[in-house]
VMD Tcl script that draws the C-alpha trace (Angstrom):
set ca {
  {124.61 86.29 119.56}
  {123.49 89.86 118.96}
  {125.14 92.79 120.63}
  {122.82 93.83 123.53}
  {124.10 97.42 123.49}
  {123.27 97.76 119.82}
  {119.77 96.34 120.43}
  {119.26 98.83 123.28}
  {120.30 101.73 121.05}
  {117.94 100.52 118.30}
  {115.07 100.25 120.78}
  {115.80 103.76 122.13}
  {115.77 105.21 118.58}
  {112.49 103.44 117.82}
  {110.83 104.75 120.99}
  {112.19 108.28 120.51}
  {110.89 108.35 116.92}
  {107.39 107.61 118.21}
  {107.29 110.32 120.87}
  {105.78 112.95 118.55}
  {103.11 110.59 117.21}
  {100.81 110.99 120.21}
  {100.51 114.73 119.61}
  {100.01 114.17 115.88}
  {97.16 111.71 116.45}
  {95.58 114.08 118.98}
  {95.70 116.88 116.40}
  {93.97 114.63 113.83}
  {91.34 113.78 116.47}
  {90.69 117.49 117.01}
  {90.28 118.02 113.25}
  {87.95 115.03 112.84}
  {86.08 114.57 116.15}
  {83.62 112.08 114.64}
  {86.38 109.61 113.72}
  {87.72 106.83 115.95}
  {91.50 106.53 115.64}
  {93.96 104.04 117.11}
  {96.68 105.70 119.16}
  {99.49 104.21 117.04}
  {98.15 105.57 113.74}
  {100.97 107.00 111.58}
  {100.09 109.69 109.01}
  {102.66 111.40 106.80}
  {101.55 114.87 105.60}
  {98.43 114.92 107.84}
  {97.34 118.28 106.38}
  {96.33 116.30 103.25}
  {94.10 113.93 105.22}
  {90.29 114.12 105.27}
  {88.17 111.71 107.34}
  {84.38 111.43 107.25}
  {82.10 111.25 110.28}
  {82.05 107.80 111.88}
  {85.27 106.58 110.26}
  {87.16 104.00 112.33}
  {90.87 103.30 111.94}
  {92.34 100.34 113.84}
  {95.84 99.82 115.24}
  {99.02 99.74 113.20}
  {97.67 101.67 110.19}
  {100.12 103.73 108.10}
  {98.86 106.43 105.71}
  {101.30 108.41 103.58}
  {99.47 111.34 101.96}
  {102.54 112.34 99.98}
  {105.42 114.54 100.96}
  {107.60 117.04 99.09}
  {108.25 114.46 96.34}
  {104.48 114.06 95.80}
  {102.91 117.53 95.98}
  {99.44 116.42 94.83}
  {98.98 113.51 97.24}
  {95.87 113.24 99.43}
  {93.77 110.73 101.36}
  {90.02 111.35 101.46}
  {87.68 109.04 103.30}
  {83.87 109.29 103.25}
  {81.51 108.80 106.19}
  {81.34 105.49 108.03}
  {84.52 103.94 106.63}
  {86.50 101.22 108.39}
  {90.24 100.69 107.95}
  {91.42 97.39 109.43}
  {94.51 96.80 111.52}
  {97.95 97.05 109.92}
  {96.69 98.41 106.61}
  {99.08 100.53 104.55}
  {97.94 103.34 102.24}
  {100.41 105.15 99.99}
  {98.35 108.10 98.78}
  {101.09 110.05 96.97}
  {98.92 110.08 93.83}
  {95.66 110.45 95.77}
  {93.32 107.90 97.35}
  {89.58 108.60 97.57}
  {87.30 106.25 99.55}
  {83.53 106.70 99.24}
  {81.08 106.37 102.13}
  {80.87 103.14 104.15}
  {83.93 101.55 102.55}
  {85.45 98.66 104.50}
  {89.14 97.75 104.32}
  {90.05 94.47 106.02}
  {93.25 94.04 108.02}
  {96.56 94.16 106.15}
  {95.07 95.89 103.09}
  {97.57 97.67 100.83}
  {96.61 100.56 98.55}
  {99.17 102.45 96.50}
  {98.57 105.35 94.12}
  {102.03 105.57 92.66}
  {104.46 103.31 90.88}
  {107.90 103.51 89.36}
  {108.41 103.86 85.59}
  {111.24 101.48 84.76}
  {112.92 101.27 81.39}
  {113.76 104.96 81.06}
  {117.45 104.14 80.64}
  {118.29 105.10 84.20}
  {119.19 102.69 86.95}
  {116.25 101.08 88.71}
  {116.90 103.11 91.85}
  {116.47 106.28 89.77}
  {113.16 105.28 88.18}
  {110.64 108.08 87.79}
  {107.54 108.13 90.05}
  {104.21 107.90 88.23}
  {101.18 109.10 90.21}
  {97.67 107.80 89.45}
  {94.76 108.19 91.89}
  {92.86 105.25 93.37}
  {89.09 105.59 93.77}
  {86.92 103.20 95.76}
  {83.15 103.65 95.48}
  {80.54 103.75 98.25}
  {79.84 100.52 100.15}
  {82.77 98.64 98.59}
  {84.61 96.06 100.72}
  {88.24 94.98 100.43}
  {88.84 91.83 102.45}
  {91.94 90.87 104.42}
  {95.23 91.32 102.63}
  {93.81 92.80 99.43}
  {96.16 94.91 97.31}
  {95.02 97.77 95.05}
  {97.52 99.23 92.58}
  {97.73 102.76 91.21}
  {95.15 104.13 88.79}
  {92.43 101.64 89.78}
  {88.77 102.51 90.35}
  {86.64 100.04 92.31}
  {82.92 100.51 91.69}
  {80.27 101.07 94.36}
  {79.14 97.96 96.21}
  {81.90 95.72 94.86}
  {83.73 93.18 97.03}
  {87.41 92.30 96.67}
  {88.30 88.84 97.99}
  {90.99 88.17 100.57}
  {94.56 88.38 99.22}
  {93.37 89.56 95.79}
  {95.53 91.96 93.77}
  {93.51 94.54 91.86}
  {95.44 95.75 88.81}
  {92.58 97.21 86.71}
  {89.19 98.87 87.21}
  {86.37 96.90 88.86}
  {82.77 97.67 87.83}
  {80.08 98.35 90.45}
  {78.37 95.46 92.23}
  {80.69 92.54 91.51}
  {82.87 90.09 93.45}
  {86.50 89.92 92.32}
  {89.10 87.43 93.51}
  {92.58 86.22 92.65}
  {95.90 87.60 91.52}
  {95.35 89.46 89.31}
  {91.76 90.00 90.45}
  {89.06 88.78 88.08}
  {85.28 89.07 88.23}
  {83.79 85.94 89.82}
  {80.13 86.94 89.79}
  {77.73 89.86 90.13}
  {76.42 90.64 93.61}
}
mol new
graphics top color blue
foreach p $ca { graphics top sphere $p radius 0.5 }
foreach p [lrange $ca 0 end-1] q [lrange $ca 1 end] { graphics top cylinder $p $q radius 0.2 }
display resetview
């Protein structure tokens, strides 16, 4: 059986860590009054965040715009975008969403990776930053993953649970792991 005192201390730490989030989300709301934001949104380096008019972000979303270890990180989102519940965006290398982009729930986008094989231990691997660009009117369905350096063309659709490892041209449907073109739209 677990130690109830330890669980209480863990819960207290979790709650205390979230106390400043309300003010942070309110500040983001003031900066982007045309956006609809869930109260539990978490944004690291919010000064590198840009949200277009009419953008909607659902509950449980985490956006990391880069910190001191990623000085060029940013997250830019065009007008009318939708970011589904529990999506995670690591924008240390930059993530740029066009207008009217839709991200389904549990979408993962990362714009950095680790360069293994440099002779150092794996925990010391160098960070490699490559921006992710998603064109206007593109849709990423539930659980899609987009890796660093990828560009998804305007109007393309990424199927549920697909893993996008290379560029996607405009106006196509991609599915699978790794994602492959299924057909033009």
